[in-house]
C-alpha positions as CSV (number, residue, x, y, z in Angstrom):
1,M,-4.1,16.3,-14.0
2,A,-7.7,17.5,-13.3
3,A,-8.3,20.9,-11.3
4,D,-9.7,19.2,-8.4
5,A,-6.9,16.4,-8.0
6,L,-5.2,15.9,-5.0
7,G,-1.6,17.3,-5.2
8,A,1.8,15.7,-4.5
9,P,3.3,15.1,-1.3
10,V,5.1,18.1,-0.4
11,D,8.9,17.6,1.4
12,G,7.6,13.9,1.7
13,A,4.2,14.4,3.4
14,I,0.4,14.6,2.3
15,S,-0.5,18.1,2.9
16,I,-3.7,17.9,5.5
17,D,-5.8,19.8,3.0
18,D,-5.4,16.9,0.4
19,H,-5.3,14.3,3.1
20,R,-9.1,15.5,4.3
21,G,-9.9,15.7,0.5
22,L,-8.8,12.1,0.1
23,L,-10.5,10.7,3.1
24,A,-13.8,12.5,2.1
25,I,-14.0,10.5,-1.1
26,T,-16.9,8.5,-1.3
27,I,-17.8,5.1,-3.7
28,G,-20.9,4.3,-5.0
29,P,-24.3,6.0,-4.1
30,Q,-24.4,7.0,-0.7
31,Q,-28.1,6.7,-0.8
32,A,-28.4,3.3,-1.7
33,D,-30.1,0.4,0.6
34,L,-26.9,-1.2,0.5
35,T,-23.8,1.3,0.3
36,F,-20.0,0.3,-0.8
37,E,-19.0,0.0,2.9
38,Q,-21.9,-2.5,3.7
39,R,-21.4,-4.3,0.9
40,L,-17.6,-4.9,1.7
41,A,-18.6,-5.7,5.2
42,H,-21.4,-8.4,3.9
43,E,-18.8,-9.9,1.4
44,Q,-15.7,-10.1,3.7
45,G,-17.4,-11.0,6.7
46,W,-15.8,-7.8,8.7
47,D,-18.0,-5.7,11.0
48,L,-18.8,-2.1,9.4
49,G,-16.4,-0.4,11.5
50,F,-13.6,-2.5,10.3
51,A,-15.0,-2.4,6.8
52,K,-14.9,1.7,6.8
53,R,-11.3,1.9,8.1
54,A,-10.4,-0.5,5.3
55,V,-12.0,1.6,2.6
56,Q,-9.5,4.6,4.4
57,E,-6.6,2.4,4.3
58,Y,-7.7,1.7,0.3
59,L,-7.6,5.4,-0.1
60,R,-4.6,6.3,1.3
61,F,-3.0,3.3,-0.8
62,A,-4.5,4.5,-4.2
63,Y,-2.8,8.0,-3.0
64,L,0.4,6.2,-2.8
65,C,0.2,4.5,-5.9
66,V,0.1,7.5,-8.0
67,H,2.5,9.7,-5.8
68,V,5.1,7.2,-5.0
69,G,5.3,4.4,-7.7
70,P,4.4,0.9,-7.8
71,C,2.7,-0.2,-4.6
72,T,1.2,-3.5,-3.3
73,P,-1.5,-3.7,-1.1
74,S,-2.3,-5.6,1.9
75,V,-5.0,-8.4,1.3
76,E,-7.4,-6.3,3.0
77,V,-6.7,-3.3,1.1
78,D,-6.9,-5.5,-2.2
79,Q,-10.3,-6.4,-1.4
80,V,-11.5,-3.2,-1.1
81,W,-9.9,-2.4,-4.4
82,H,-11.2,-5.6,-6.0
83,L,-15.0,-4.4,-5.0
84,H,-14.4,-0.7,-6.1
85,L,-13.3,-1.7,-9.6
86,T,-17.0,-3.4,-10.1
87,Y,-18.4,0.2,-9.4
88,S,-16.6,1.0,-12.9
89,R,-18.3,4.2,-13.3
90,D,-17.5,5.5,-10.0
91,Y,-13.8,3.9,-10.3
92,W,-13.2,5.4,-14.1
93,G,-15.2,8.8,-13.4
94,P,-14.9,10.7,-10.4
95,F,-12.3,8.6,-8.4
96,T,-9.6,8.6,-11.1
97,E,-10.2,12.2,-11.4
98,R,-9.4,13.0,-8.3
99,L,-6.6,11.2,-7.8
100,G,-5.1,13.0,-10.9
101,Q,-4.8,9.9,-13.1
102,A,-5.5,6.2,-13.8
103,L,-4.9,3.8,-11.6
104,H,-4.8,0.1,-12.8
105,H,-4.8,-3.2,-11.1
106,G,-2.9,-6.2,-12.4
107,P,-2.1,-9.8,-11.0
108,T,1.0,-11.3,-10.1
109,L,2.7,-13.4,-13.1
110,G,3.4,-15.8,-10.7
111,G,6.8,-17.7,-9.5
112,E,9.9,-16.9,-7.2
113,A,10.6,-13.4,-8.9
114,E,7.5,-11.9,-8.7
115,D,7.0,-13.2,-5.0
116,T,10.2,-11.5,-4.4
117,R,9.7,-8.2,-6.1
118,Y,5.8,-7.9,-4.2
119,E,7.4,-8.6,-1.0
120,A,9.7,-5.9,-1.5
121,Q,7.4,-3.8,-2.9
122,Y,5.0,-4.3,-0.1
123,A,7.8,-3.6,2.5
124,A,8.1,-0.3,0.1
125,T,4.7,0.9,0.7
126,Q,4.4,0.6,4.1
127,A,7.8,2.6,4.3
128,A,6.3,5.0,2.1
129,Y,3.0,5.2,4.0
130,A,4.6,6.0,7.2
131,K,6.5,8.9,5.4
132,V,3.4,10.5,3.3
133,F,0.9,10.0,6.3
134,G,3.5,10.6,9.3
135,R,2.8,7.5,11.1
136,A,3.0,3.4,10.6
137,P,0.4,1.8,8.7
138,P,-2.5,-0.1,11.0
139,A,-1.0,-3.6,11.9
140,D,-4.6,-5.3,11.6
141,L,-5.0,-3.7,7.9
142,W,-1.4,-4.0,6.8
143,P,0.4,-6.7,8.8
144,P,4.3,-7.7,8.2
145,A,5.2,-9.0,4.9
146,K,5.5,-12.3,6.2
147,E,2.4,-12.7,7.6
148,R,0.5,-10.6,4.3
149,F,2.1,-13.2,1.9
150,A,1.8,-16.2,4.0
151,S,-2.0,-16.3,3.8
152,F,-2.1,-16.4,0.1
153,P,-1.9,-19.9,-0.6
154,H,-4.5,-20.9,1.7
155,Q,-7.2,-18.1,0.2
156,R,-10.3,-19.8,-1.3
157,W,-13.9,-18.2,-2.1
158,V,-16.3,-20.6,0.6
159,D,-20.0,-20.7,-0.6
160,L,-21.3,-20.7,2.9
161,R,-24.6,-22.3,1.9
162,Q,-22.9,-25.6,1.0
163,H,-20.1,-25.2,3.7
164,T,-19.2,-24.3,7.0
165,L,-16.1,-22.5,8.7
166,T,-15.1,-24.2,11.8
167,P,-11.6,-22.5,13.3
168,Y,-8.8,-25.0,13.9
169,R,-9.1,-24.4,17.6
170,T,-12.9,-25.5,17.8
171,L,-12.3,-28.7,15.8
172,T,-9.3,-29.5,18.3
173,I,-11.6,-29.1,21.4
174,I,-14.3,-31.0,19.9
175,C,-12.0,-33.9,18.5
176,S,-10.8,-33.8,22.3
177,L,-14.0,-34.3,23.8
178,L,-14.8,-36.7,21.6
179,F,-11.5,-38.9,22.0
180,L,-12.3,-38.5,25.7
181,G,-16.0,-39.3,25.7
182,G,-14.8,-42.5,23.6
183,L,-12.1,-43.4,26.2
184,L,-14.6,-43.0,29.0
185,L,-17.1,-45.2,27.2
186,G,-14.7,-47.9,26.4
187,W,-13.8,-47.7,30.3
188,C,-17.6,-47.7,31.0
189,L,-18.2,-50.8,28.9
190,A,-15.1,-52.8,30.0
191,S,-15.9,-52.3,33.6
């Protein structure tokens, strides 16, 4: 372990100094015109404040992976991790040195057994988070397992130059108005 690596939890909890050190980790060049957090916000369609919070949760997640054992991230935390991996010099250099060991990312192999394993691992990650950090993870970034895993088959990358995204509620309102307009037009023409 590197001399400046974060320490393991003591009596199950992270020390205040190590927690401060963890949250002080920066990703990517801070003087860039497009910082890591700004890029993350842009790519995910998040506001900057949410992106910054997601990065903090990712850092906590990485600490848990190193000191608690296998962990499963929320979808949002996983998106931060994916982007961080593209900053490879930063990831495999200062970041893993500060963690004290390499942290590899691997996809699921698929199948029911893997689904069950990752759901259990996600619940264990949330429980470890509460113990190590002294509070439950924020629900908007760490939703319950049922919600977190329900979204997986419905997620897709979308090229917004070729497609538009319209919420179901908006589509329902538009369709209802068109239907009512058609009824009204038909009534007017019949009269």
